[in-house]
N, C-alpha and C positions, 0 to 999 in steps of 0.2 A: 485594531492592529496595533503593535508597537512601534515606535518611531526607530526606523532602521538605520536613520542617519546617512552617514558617508557610506554605509555598506551597500547601499543601492547604486553606487556610482561605479560604471564598468571600468576595469583597469584598461590604461590606454594599449592600443595595438598599432604597431606600424604599418601604414598602407601599403600594399602590394608585396608585403615581406612575409616569407614563410618562417614561423615560429617552431622551433622543436623543444620538446619536452619529453623526458623519460616516461612520464604518466600522464594520460589525459583523462579526468574524470568528467564523466556526463552527468550532470545535474547537480544542483545545490540543495536538494531537499534533505530529507533526514538520513538518507543513504549516502549521499555524496559529501554531506559535511562530515558524518561519522567517518567515512572512508579516508576523507582528507586527513582527519587527525591521527587515524592509525599509521598513514603512510608517513606522515611528518615525525611521528614517534618511532616507528620501527624500522623505516627506510630512510634515515635523514639525508643520505646523498643522493636521493633522487629528486630531480626536478620535477614540478607538476603543475598542471593548471586545472581549473573547473570551468567548464562551459556551461552557462546556464541559459535556456531560452527566455524565462520570465525576468522582470526587471528588478528581482530582489529574490533572496533566499527563501525556503520554506516548503516549496513543492505544494503538495496538497493543503497545508496548512495556510498557505498564501492565497492560492486560487478559489479554495471554497470559502465564500462568504455569506452562506445561508444562516438564518437564525438558529442560534443554540449550537453551532458548529463546535464538535468536542471529540476527544479520543473515545474509541470503544473497548478500549483496553487500558489496563492501568498503567500509570507513568513509571512507576518503579521499575517495570520490566521495557516498556517503550522507551525511556529515557535510556541514554548510553550507560554503559558499565562503569565508565570513566568519569561521570559527573553525577554527584548525588541529585536527587529529584527531592525537593522540599514541601511541594505543594499537595493539593488533594489528589488522590489517585487518578480520578477521571478529571482530566482538565481541558480548558476551553483552549480554542486555536490561539488566541492572543498569548495566553501563559506558554503553549509550547514554542510559539516563534520567540518569546523572550528568551526562553531557555536556550534555543538555538544561538539566538544573537550572543548570548554569553559564550557559548562555546566558540564560536567565530572569534569574538574579541579576546578572550582569554588565551587563544592559542594562534593568534596572529594570522588568521586563514583568511582575511578580506583581501590581502594583497594577491591572493592566488585566483580569485574570482571574476570571471569575466561574465557580467550580466548581460541580457539582450543579446545573446549569441546563440542562434538556433542552427544546429547541425543538419546540414541536408544530405551529406554522402561521406562514406568512409572506405577508402579502396587499401587493401594490404598489397604490398609489393614484397614477394619473395625475395628477389634479387637484393632490395636494401633493407629487408627484414623491418619495415617501418609501416605504419598505418599513416596515410595522408586524409586528413579531415577538412571537409569544406563546411565553413559556416558563413551564416549571413548575420550582419548586425542590425537590430532592429531599429535604431536611431538613424542609421545613414544608409542602410540597404547595401552597404559596401560587403562584398564577398571576401573572406578570409581564409587563408589555409594555415594549418598547423600539421605538423609531422610528429609521431609519438612512437615509442617503442612498444608501449602497452596501452590498451583501452580497459578502462574501469567504468562498466555500464551501469549507471545509478540513477537512471531517468525514471524509474517508477514504472507502472504496468497499465496504465490507461491514458486515455487523450485529456489533457487538461482542459482543452478549448471547447470540447464538445461532449454532452453528457448524451446517454441513450435514452431514446423515448421511442417506443413502439409506435408503429403507424396503424391507429384504429380508425375505423371508418368515421367519415364526416368530421373530423377533427376542424376542418375549415368552416364549419357550420357555427361552431360555439362562439357566442358573442362575447364571452370574456376574453380573459388572459390566460395563456399557458407559459408556464415557467418549470425550466429544470434546475433544481438546487445548485447544480456545478456552474451555472451561468445565472447566479441570482442578481437580478437587476437592483441598482441603487434606489430607483425611484418607486419601487414596489409599495404601495399603501395598503395595507390589510385592515385598518381600522373600519369596524362595522361590515366587513364582507362576509361572505359565505365562501368557504374555502375547502377544497377537496385535495387531499394528499394521496396519490397513487403510490402504493409501495407498502412493503412489510419489513424492510432491513433497518439496520442502524441509523440511516438517514432520515427516513420516515419517523423513526421512534424519537429522533432528536427535533426535527421541525415541528411535529404535532404539539408537544408540550410548550415548545419556544414561542408558538404564535397564538397558542389557544386564548391568552388574555387580551390578544387585540381584536381577534375576529368576532365577528358575530357568532360564527360556529364554525369548527372545523371538522371534517369527517375524513377518517383514514380508511381508503378503500384498498382491499388487499384480495388478491386472487386466492393466495394460500397463507396461513400463518406461518410464522417465525417463533423460534426459540429465543427467550431473552433471561437474563439473570438481573433480577432487580436487588438492589442492596444499598447500605449506606456508603456514602461517598467519602469514606475516612478509612484508615488502616490503624486499626487498634494496637497492633503491635509497634508500629511506627510511633503512634501517639506516646505509648508506655515508654518506649527508648528514649523520646524526647524528654519526658517527664524525669527520667534518670540522668539527664544531661549528656547522654552518649553522643560521641562525635558523629556528625551528619555522614561522613564517609562510611562509619561501621553501620548507622541506621539504613542507609542505602544497601549496603550489601547483605545485611541480615534480613532485611523486610523482602528485597529481591529473591533471595534464596528461598524463603518461606513460600512466597507467590509461586515461583517455578515449581516447588515440590508439590504443592496444592494443585497447580495446573496438570501436572503430569498425572497425579493420580485421578484427577476428573476426566482427562482425556482417555486413560486406560479404561476407566469404569464405563464411559460411553460406549465402548466397543464390547466390553465383557459382561456388562449388565446394563444394557440400554434402556430397559424398562423401568428399572429402578431410578436411574439418572433422570428419565423423563417425567417420572412422577414427582422427583424432588424439584424439577423446574418448573412443572404446573402447580405444584403446591405453593411455591413462592409466588406465582401471580395470583392465586386464589385469596392471599392475604389481602389483595387490593380489591378484586372483583368477584361477583358471584361464580359458584361454580359452573352453573350451566352457560354463562356468558363466556367464561373460560374455554369449556368445551367446544363452543361454537367458533370463537374468533382468535384463540390463541393456542390452539392444540394442533401442532404440525402433524402431517402423515408419515413423515420421515423419522429415521432415528436421530438423536442427538449428534451434532457435530459434522453432519454430512454438508451443512452450510455453517458460517461463521454465526457464532453467537455473540451478541453484543451486550455489554453490561449497561444497565439502566439505573442511574444514580438517583437513589430514593424513589425509585418506581414512579418516575415523574410522568410518565405517559399513562400509566394505570391510573394514577391520580387525577388526571386530566379528565379521563373517561369516567371516573367513579363521580367527579364533580359535576357532570353534564356539560362541561365546556367543549368537550371533544367525543365524537362517536364513532363505531368502527361498522362497516361493511364487509364482508367476507363473500366476494361474487365476482363474476366476470363480467367486463365490458362489452355490451352488444354494439353499441354506437355513441357517439357524441350527438348532442342535440344544440339548439340554439341557447336553452337555458343550463345546461350542464351534461350529465351522462346518463344514459339509459343502460340499465344493467340487464342481464340475460334473465333475470328472474321477473323482469317487467316493470321493477321500480326505478323512478327517474331521481337522480340526486341532482338538486339544484345548486348553483355554484358561479359566483363572480370570477374567482381565480381558481384554476387548477394547477397544482404542483406535482409534476412526474418525477416522484423519487424512485426511478426504474432502473438504475444501475448507469454503467458506463461503457464505453468502448474499448476493449483492450489494445494495448499498444506494444506491439513485440519489438523489444529494444529500440524504441522511440522513433518508430516508423522511419528510421534512417535508410536510405539506400547503400547496404554493404556490398562490397565486390573483393574478390581477389585476383590482382592481376588484370582488371577491367572485366572480369567475369561475375555477374551478380551472385551474390549468395543467397538461397532460398533456406531459410533457418528450419522450416518444416521438413528438409532433407536430411537434416543433422540429427545426431542423438545426443541428450544431455548426458553430462557427467556431473552427477551429485547436485543438478539443477544450478550449476556455477558456470560451467564451461561446455563447449560443444564441439563436436567431432569435426574434424577439418577446419577449425576456424582458429587461427594462430593469435597468441598474445592477447586474449580478450577474457575478462570475466564478467559475469553478469549477477547484480545483487537482487534476488528475488527472495522475499522474506516468508514467514510463515503465516499461514492461514489460522493455526489453532493456537498460535502464541503471538507476543508482539514481535513485528516486523523488525524493529531494530536488534533483536536478539541475534539476527542472522548477519546483521551489518558488522556486529562486533566480531563474531566468529569469522566471517569472510575477510574482514580486516586483518585478521592475524594469518589466515590462510595466504591472501595475495602477497602480503608483505614478505612472508616466508618463501612463497615462491619467486618473487623478485629477487630477493636476496640469494637464493639457490642459484639462480640464472647468473647472477654476477659473479658469484665465487667460481662458478665453472664456465664462464666467459660464453654462455650460451645467448645466441641473440634471438631465438624463437623458441616457444614450446606450444605443441600443437597437441590436444587429445586425440587418440585414435583407439579403436577397439582392438584390444589383443587378439591374439589368434584363438585363445580359449574361448573367448566370448563372441565369435564372429557369428555363430549361428543362433543367438539368443533373438527371442521374439521382439519385434519393434511394436511398440504400444503407444497410445494417445498419451500426451505430457502428463495427464492426472487421471486416476482410475474414477470414472463417474460414480463407482459404488462408494468411493471413499469421500470424495468431495464434490460437488457438482453446481457451483453457482452459475447464473446465467450467463455473466460476462465470460467465463472459461468456455462454457459449453458452445457458445456462438462463434467462438473464435479457435477452437481447439485445431482445426485445420491450418492454422497460421503458425502454431507453436512446435517446437522441436518434439522429436519422439522421445519416449523412454524405453529402456530395455526391461527384461522381466529379471534381471538381477538388482540388487539393492543399489550398487555403486553407479547405476545407469538410470537414476531415478531422483526426482526432487521429492524425498519421502516426507517432507512437512514434519520430521521427527526432531524437533531440538534436543530433546532429551538423550538421543542417542548421538547426536551430530556433535554436541559440547564434548563429548568424549572422543569421538572418532576423528573430526577434522584435524585437531592437532597432531594426531598420529598418522596422519597420511604420509606414505613413502612417496617422496617427490622423485624418486628413481624407479618408481614402478613402471611396469610395461605400458601402461595407457599414457605416459608422458613421453613424446618425441621431441627431444632438442635438436636444435641445430646451430 
């Protein structure tokens, strides 16, 4: 991890004093830092603070310490549009943190960040048109209060301090150690050990090749297969442009546009010709592994893009399997044993260490206790507007990125939108804005946050009851369609009937 230096020192806060800011940003991860940049650039008259629970910036890239931790999408689009990415397309956590550190330093954002500040509640006062936010300092336990005109929620979407591990029978009988990647222990010694990694997503595909060289053997145990995209960890267009000594800003913009164009085409094809795309994905894996092996262990039953597809640089997990350092079992767990895991097929897998790369717990708006004039807000009773704001909840926006494209793309788009909204409110002397369903849309159906036929990862399905509803009309959904939103969000009429100003 990079040396974050003085960036980890919390800015001072006066004891027993209520501090006021025009905007309060929740979280100093990839969303919070990007949002702060846009706010500083586009609404320079607004005072703001970033409250971060952790002791430093980075969010996911700070809390995840498991071996091989890397992005599962390219950094030309995961990086911000305003700062060129110059490294490998798929990058390790330390390189992403260094990139974020440069953004903070280059834009003097450190002075706005309060680390070790855990928000416990936020109450909206209609009379004052203000949010009152209560936070607790990690170092002293002191409770602090802030007031703000606008809450910009950038805290991510899962609980950083606790991963999701299912409750399998007899887990307590296992004589070895059970570890979740999200809370990877520093003292874990894998040398010469038999290891089972349970899971089939990007985390499992990252951990297995990263530890294969240290273990006696590592087995990937999955209930069902997942799609992957193996490929070289380089961008030929960017390399060629660098050979021509093109300015890095131009390289970033051109490469970014090509990747986005190709992603748009791939996503549309996954819906329009899913069997063709399916064959292309499986054929890529067959370059590393025998056809019958791919049919058994890497052929999902669902169409492409119903769950996230991770990029596997240089096909490293498939190379590890081909070399014999790793193996795969596709089966269900009957129960744990003293020696390892008994599968429903009757086969027993022996292990010294079991790693549960089985997902995470969804966190709806940071698990903060929200209220309006003292009355609790249940976000499951609200309807989302474009996946950014919620009916009946004033002066608040939530950054929730894309499943089928880089998360940060939406950070940039929402940065433009929120700043435009804040500036619009100032020019009209409006103290609050609330999203309400116009009369013409009152009768639309209320549906779950995401259509499970569209996208259905386990962490969403387990927590759908906690999330806001969507409507059956486009504007009342988080559509996951960056390629449409990039054109539509800048054109939103801020005086439309869904915006209620006071």
